[in-house]
Structure formats: C-alpha cells, structure tokens
N, C-alpha and C positions, 0 to 999 in steps of 0.2 A: 667421081666424087664418092667418098665413103657413105655407106648407108647401113641399114639393118642387116642385110645379108652379109656384108663384110664383117660386121661385129659378130654375128652368129658363127661364121666360118672361123674367125680368129679365136673365139672362145672354145670352139670345138677342137681346134688344133692344139690349143694349150692344155686341154684336159679339164678345164673348168666346167664345160657344158657337155654332158654325155647323154642326157635323156631327151628323147624327141618332144615330150610335152613341154619342156622348158624352152627348147628351140622354137617351137610353134608359138609359145607365149611371147617370146622376144620379138618374133616377126609380127605378131598381132598388135603389140603395144609399142610403137616406136619410141625410143628414149627421148627423141627431140621434143616430144609433147610435154616432157617433165623437166626440162633444163631451161632455166631463165635465159633471157637474151644477153645479160651481162653476168659474168661469174668469174671464178678463179680456178683454172685447170691445174690438176696435180697428176701428171702422167705416172704410171707405174713402171715405166721402162727406164727410169733414172733421168729423163729429160727434166730440165728446170721447170718449176711451176710458172705460170704466166696467166695474164688476164685474157679472157675471151669476150668478144662483143659481136653479136650477130649482125648488128647494123653496120659496123665498121669493117669487119672482116668475116663474112659469112662462111668462107671456106675453112678458116682456122677454127671457128666455132663448131662447125659440123665435124671437123676432124676430131675435136675433143669429145664430142657427143658419141661418135661411132668408133672410138678406140677404147682400150681398157684404161680409161682415165677417170679418176675421181674428180668431181666438179664441186668445189666448195661454193655453197650458195648463201652462207651467212658467216660473218666474222664477229666475234665478241658479242654474241647474243643480239646481233643487229646493229651494234654501234661501230663496227669496223668498216673500212672502205675496200670493197671488192676490186676496185680498179687498181689499187696499190698493193693489195694482198697483205696489208699490215694488220696484225692482230692474230687471234687464235680462232681456228675454224670451229664453228659451233653447230653447223648443219651442212649437209651435202647430199649430192647424188653420188652414192657410193660407186666405186669402180665396178664395172659390170662383171669382171671376173669373180670378185668377192660376192656380189649379189648371186651369181649363178652357183657358186660353191656352197653358200649357205642354204639356198633353196633346195639343192640336191641333198644336202645334209639333213634338212628337215624331212624330206621324203614323205609328204602327206599322202594319205589314201583318199580316194574319192569319197565324198561325204564328210570328211574331217572339218571340224571347226578350228580355225587358227586365229590366235591373237598375235598381232604384230606390235612390237615395242619400237616406236620411233617412225612415224609416218614419213618424215622428211619431205621430199618432193612428191611422194605418192607413187613412184614408179614400181617399187617392190609390191606394194599393196595391189597395184594394177596387175602385175604378173600373177600374184596369188589368186586374184579374182578371176582372171582369165582361165586358170586351170581348175579352180575349185568352185567357181561361182561367187558372185559378190556377196550373196547371203551368208557365205561360209567364212567371211573375213571381217575381223574387227581390227582396226588400227588406231593406236593411241599416240598422240604427239603432245609434248609438254609446252611447246612454244606456240602461242596463239597466232602470231603472224605466219609462221611456217604452216600451221594447220589450215589456216584460211586459204593459202595459196595451193596447198595439196588438194583441198576440196575443189578448187577451180580446175586444177589439172585433171583430176579424175572425172569431173563432170564433162570436161571437154573431150575426154577419151570415151565417154559413154559408159562409165563404170561407177557403181554405187555401193562400195563396201561401207560398213558401219564405221564412222569416224568419230573419235572421242578426243577432246582436248583435256589433258590431265597428266599426272605424274605416272609414267610407265613403270616406275619401281613398285607401284602398288597394284600393277596389273589392272584388270577391269572385271570386278566381281559380277557385275550385272550380266555379263555374257558367259560366265563359267557354267559348266566345265568345258575346257578346250581339249582338243586332241593334240595340239601343238602350239608352242610359243616360239616366235621368231623375232629375235632382237637384232636391230640394226644399229645399235650403239654399244660401245664397250662397257663392260662392268668389271669392277674390282672384286665384287662378290655377287653371285647370282641371287637375286631377291627371292626370299622364300615364298612370296605371294605367287610367283610364277609357278612354282611347284604345287602349291596348294590349289591353284585354279586349273590344274591339268589333271585329267583322269589317269588312273593307273595304266601303264603301258604307253602313255603319251610321251611326246618328245619336246624337249627344250633345247634350242640351239642359240648360241650367243658367242660374241667375241669376248673372251676372258683376257682383260688387259690389266694385270696386277700392278704394273708400274716399273718393273725391272726388265729391261730388254724387250724381247719379242712379245707380241700379243698372240693369242692362240684361239683357234676355232674349237669349240667344245660342243659335243652332242650328248645330252643327258636323257635317260629314260626314267620316267617317274614310276616309283614303286607304290604299293598299296598302303604303306605306312608313312606317306608324305616324305619319303626320301627320293632323291634323284641321283642316279649314278651313270657315269659315262666316261668316254676317253676323249683326249685331244686328237684333233683330226686336221692338223695343218695350221698355218700361220694366218694372222689377220691383225690389222691395226685400225682401230675405229676411234672416233671421238667418244669420250666418256659420257655416260649418262649424267645428266646434270645433278641428280641427287647423290652421285658418288664422286663428284669432282673433289680431289684433295686440295688442301691448302698448299700454296707455292712455298718454296724454300726461302729462307732469309739467312744469308751467309755473312752478314755484318756482325760486328761485335768481337768479344774476346772469349776467353775460357777454353781455348783449344789445347788439346793434349797432343804433343808431337811424338811421332814414332816413325817406323819405316817397315818395309816389307821386301822380301825377295821375289814375291809373285808379281809377274808383269800384269798390270791391270788391263792391258789390251786383250790378253787371253781370256779374261773374265767377261769383259764387255762385248767381245766379238765371238764368244763361244756359241756352240750350236744351241738350238732352242731347248733341248733337254736340260742344259745347264741352267737356263733362265727359269724354267719350271721349278727346278730344285731350289734355286736361290729364293724364288718367290715363296715357296712353301716353308723353307727353313728360316727365312728372315722376314717374317710377315710385316707388311706395311712399308718395306723399303722401296724407294724409288731411286733412279739413277740416270745420269746423263754423262756421256763421254764426248770429248772433242779433241781432234788433232791440233797440235801447236806447231811452231816452227822447228825445223831441223830435227824432225823425228820425235818431238815431245808429245806427250799425251796427258790429258787431265780428266779426272772423273770427279763428279760431285754426287754425293749420296745424301738422302735425307728421309726422315719419317716425321711423325707429328711432334717429336721431342728431341731428336738427335740428328747430327750432321757429320759428314766426313768429306775431306778433300784429299785426293791422291794425285800426285804430280810425278809422272814418269819422265825421266831424262835419260836418253841412251848413253850418255857419258858416265853414268853412275851404276854400280852393281845393285845398289838398293834404291828403292823408290820411297820418297817422302810421303808420310801419311799424317794428316791432322784430323782429330776427332773431338767432338764435344757432345754433351748431353748424357743421359743415363746409359745409352747403348754405345758400344764400340761397333759401329755399323760395318766398317771395312773388315774388322776381325770376323764378324759373323758371316759376311759375304764370302770372305776368303775360305773359311771353314766349310761353307756349303758347297762352293765350287770344287774344292779338293775332295769332298765327299762324293760328289757326282763323278769326278775323274776316277776315284777309287772304285766306283761301281762299274768301270769300263766305259764311261761316257755314253750312257744309254740315250737313245733317240726320244724325241717327243712322243712318238706313237706308243711308247711303253707306259706313259703316264696317264692318269685319269683324275676325275674329280667326283667327290661325293658332297651333296648339299643336303643339310638337315636344318631343323629349327634352331640348332645351337651354332650354326656356322657351316663353313665348307672345309673339306679336307682333301689334300692332294695325296695320291698314292701311286705306287709303281707296280706294274704287272697285275695286281689284283687288289680290290678295295681294302682287304685286311692289312696290306703291306703299306702302312702310312709313311708319308714323308713329312716330318715335323721338326720344329726347333729342338735342339738338344736339351735335355733336362737341366 
C-alpha cells in the first residue's frame, strides 16, 4: 500500500525533490493528515479526475494521497459537490510535485521568516514549519472555512505557525519584513504588497497564470528600491487568487467582424511555453481556450474585458475563419505575437523573466532591459 516513502521516492526520481531537508520534511509530516476523507482527485499523469472517499474505498483514497495527485477540497467557494466534481475548484491540496518544486525554488535559509499566501489544507505550511520552525512561518488564507480546517489539521500534526484569515493579495504587514513569500495560488499580476513586505535580497515565488496557455513558476529577488526581478523556472497551473479572478466571457450577441487567417490556430494554442509567455506580454489581458472538434476540427475562444474572438479551424479549408468584436482584434494581436516569437527562433521559457514594480509588471527576454511589450 502506498505511503510517504513511496511518494518521496517518486518525487526524487522525477526531479521535483532534490534536497534532503524537504525529503525529511515530507517524511515527518504525512500528507494524509491534511487530506479530507472525501474529495476530488486530479492526477497529474493524465488519468481522469475522480472522487475519493476514505470510508468507501480507503485504498483508492490512499493512492491519491501518496501519488503526485492534486486533491480538490472545495468547489465553487464551498457551493459545489465534491462527490460529483461539478463546478470550479477553489481550494485544494496541491500536487506534491508542484509543492516540492516551489519549496526548492523558495530555498529559504535557516532563520528566514516566510509568508505563505494560501494556507489551503495547511500541508505546505506544515512542511515549512518543520524545516524553519513554526515561529518562522506565517500563512494567510482568504476563506474562513478553509482556514478553520487548516488550523485543525496543523494542530493535529503538532505544528503552530501563525495563521491569518484575510486577503493574501495584501500580504500581512504585521509580520513584515519577510525573507521569503511563497504563494500557493496563481496570480495574473504579482501583488506589490509582497515585494514591499520582503527585505532586499529576499525571494518571492509564485505561479504566474496570466490566462493564455501555460502557467509558469517564477522566482523573484527583491531589490532595495522595491523592485523584484527574476526568471521563469518551469510550468505550473494553480487556482487563481480570488482577488484576481477575471470575469468570464460572454459570447452571445451580435457585432462580429468576419475574417480569416492562414495561420493554423492549433500551432498557437499548442506552442511551447515560451510562445505563451510572449503572447501574454504582447497581448496583455488576453485569455483563451481551445478545443478539438469532430473530424479534425479545432476551435479557439479568446477574450479580455472588452473584446472577443472566435477561430474555427477546418482541415478541409486552406484558410481558417475568424470572428472578432470589441475595440481589440484579439486574434490579430495574438497572431502577431506568436509570429514574433517564431521570428526570434522560438526561445524557451527559461530565457524569459519578470520585473515587478509599483507601476506594474514587465516581461523581458534574456535581460531585464530587453522588454517584451505590445507593439506601439
């Protein structure tokens, strides 16, 4: 039957877990203490999501706990039904591989004070507390129900980090300055409060999830002028911070401008992560979703706060139909950004980075002065 050692061995083989201190922490704080009896498992190996219930099928529940599986613990801010999996995930026990990757990216020193954004089940706060000491860890959670259960989980594990219920986008000024900020929720923009509450030389790690294609792990170093600069360090897909959830698209109505393109939209949507970093930087605010249709068809929907686009690929036609409306021609902007990236030689994600300042964030390639921005 799988257990902590199996999980540690699997994460070590996969390359997510390389440091002995985090291996020891995972062994000291079994994940099963932080996963509810009933939840919704989302394996990272491509297997279909499914409900887990410790009472009905303890072996399946344990298999989800001790494999690289994300376990959704809340749907629709508590209104969804975990037994059916219907609704949008709003809290979870993140996949252990991502947990390990972000902890190693944070790389705290002994004596560091760390602020965690998004307590969730409390497992990551427990791992941080085991390595740094509970007095060194502050964890903030926006959802009162989730925060209460995390406190129960941590108390049961014998760990007492400082727990705060509040909006993580604001950080927690009362505990500042921190040596590191560790976010367990996706952000479209890194909140400036995290930078301002971190001492110079400190680290901010977060899933950057701008809304187009891949999400990205980012590690930022805070500078002495309240800037933070760093590079992308692999992929990640996390639930968005509640304060940054965008409005959903509405594709009803009229006013569409019809056109076409020779560029296959599948190449854009399935491009390497470097392309999606470029698109997110050059077409700020754009979100997209693509889906396969019958007999090789493929459709894409794009939107931002004011504009929308629909792209319908059919393998029987040389050109692909495009419909756009609103003040922006989103497909045209995305196509231009994708071809710009291709013209650069299709650089990988590791060549890109992010700078965060009080006036916003800026993506760059190779060095911070080489900005990737919308065309004038």
